[in-house]
C-alpha positions as MATLAB code, in Angstrom:
seq = 'XXXXXXXXXXXXXXXXXXXXXXXXXXXXXXXXXXXXXXXXXXXXXXXXXXXXXXXXXXXXXXXXXXXXXXXXXXXXXX';
ca = [
     -33.573   24.747  -64.574;
     -33.209   20.858  -64.471;
     -35.876   18.858  -62.787;
     -33.362   18.567  -59.946;
     -33.440   22.381  -59.717;
     -37.124   22.562  -59.578;
     -37.320   19.569  -56.813;
     -34.598   21.554  -54.764;
     -36.665   25.032  -55.141;
     -39.761   23.189  -53.794;
     -37.769   21.374  -50.975;
     -36.260   24.801  -49.998;
     -39.716   26.655  -50.056;
     -41.181   23.893  -47.870;
     -38.483   24.126  -45.226;
     -38.964   27.759  -45.069;
     -42.834   27.140  -44.764;
     -42.131   25.018  -41.590;
     -39.796   27.455  -40.182;
     -42.323   30.056  -40.629;
     -44.955   27.893  -38.863;
     -42.647   28.090  -35.824;
     -43.917   24.849  -34.435;
     -47.595   25.352  -35.446;
     -48.641   22.063  -37.168;
     -49.902   22.466  -40.849;
     -53.143   21.291  -42.022;
     -54.269   20.530  -45.446;
     -50.609   20.481  -47.038;
     -51.418   18.368  -49.785;
     -54.127   20.319  -51.341;
     -52.172   23.466  -50.430;
     -49.071   22.401  -52.445;
     -51.307   21.123  -55.496;
     -53.011   24.462  -55.666;
     -49.595   26.766  -55.216;
     -47.880   24.936  -57.968;
     -50.685   24.001  -60.373;
     -51.728   27.269  -61.111;
     -48.307   28.765  -62.118;
     -47.697   25.606  -64.103;
     -50.783   25.760  -66.118;
     -50.306   29.573  -66.957;
     -46.876   28.952  -68.074;
     -47.595   25.835  -70.258;
     -50.787   27.762  -71.624;
     -48.338   30.641  -72.510;
     -45.620   28.578  -74.115;
     -48.369   26.603  -75.968;
     -49.707   29.797  -77.345;
     -52.921   29.183  -75.160;
     -53.410   25.928  -77.515;
     -55.534   23.596  -74.836;
     -54.855   20.468  -77.003;
     -51.040   21.194  -77.223;
     -50.839   22.066  -73.287;
     -52.739   19.052  -72.519;
     -50.489   16.791  -74.505;
     -47.447   18.533  -72.911;
     -48.860   17.952  -69.292;
     -49.798   14.387  -70.030;
     -53.465   15.237  -69.385;
     -56.832   14.938  -71.389;
     -57.908   18.222  -72.853;
     -61.205   18.045  -70.835;
     -59.313   17.723  -67.712;
     -57.148   20.590  -68.543;
     -59.942   22.618  -69.325;
     -61.470   21.900  -65.876;
     -58.235   22.920  -64.216;
     -58.002   26.025  -66.130;
     -61.634   26.835  -65.165;
     -60.812   25.935  -61.407;
     -57.936   28.324  -61.450;
     -60.095   31.007  -63.318;
     -57.378   31.067  -66.115;
     -60.192   30.861  -68.658;
     -64.004   31.736  -68.553;
];
């Protein structure tokens, strides 16, 4: 899937989210989106990097300590 394909997938999901709200105003959407996208992103990247945090951090463009903090927040490591 290309970058554009991912973007289209997110857009379609958001449109569906608004349809499901049926006129109810959303709250805290930014934080919700970061949470629902960040965890699977970290899971997949860590698996592809053979759970090597330094490599995964490099791929994500993050500092290793920042990646570690995010992994802990999402309970992906102890």
